[in-house]
N, C-alpha and C positions, 0 to 999 in steps of 0.2 A: 503494499498500500504507500502511495506517495502523497505526503502531506505537508503543507508550508508552515512552519513556525520557530521557535526558538526553545531551546533546552533552557532549565533554570539556570540564573546566575553561577558560574562557574565548573559547569559540566559540558565539556565539549564531545563525550562521548558516553553513550550509558549501554550495557549489557547485562542481560540476565539470563536464566535457566528459566525455564515454563514447565517445571516438572517433566511429565511425558510428552510433552506439546512441544518439544525443541527449545528455541532459543529465540529471546527478542534482543535486536539491536539497534540502536538509535544513533546516528552521527551527525554533527553539524558542519563537518567539513572532511575532506580526503578521502571521500568513499566513492565507489562507481559500481554503477548495476547495469544489468540490460535486462530486456524483456521481450515480449513480441508485439507490445503495443496495439494488440488486439482490443476491442473495446468489449467491457463487460457491460452488458444487458443491464439498465436500472443505473447506472453509474453517469456523471456528468462528461461531458464530452469537451468543454471548453476550458476547464480551470482546473488547479490543484487546492484542494480546500485549506484554509487557515485552521490550524490545530494547536497552536500554542497552548490551551488551556486543557488540552488532551493529553499532549506531550507532559506538559507538567504533573498531571494527576496519575499518569503510568510510574514517572518517576517518583513519586512519593508513594505510589502504593507497592512498588517491587524494589 
């Protein structure tokens, strides 16, 4: 999932294990990824959503 936002002050990278569901990694720089860029039905076509509040909540919870 791609979102636009900022991690909490002083955190440039965040990584944690999600039990038996793999891992979660969030970076604010120096990372690259690839994808098919095929549209997923029901998702917006024109923008990456702002999610600073969600990023802060994830870091706080994990």
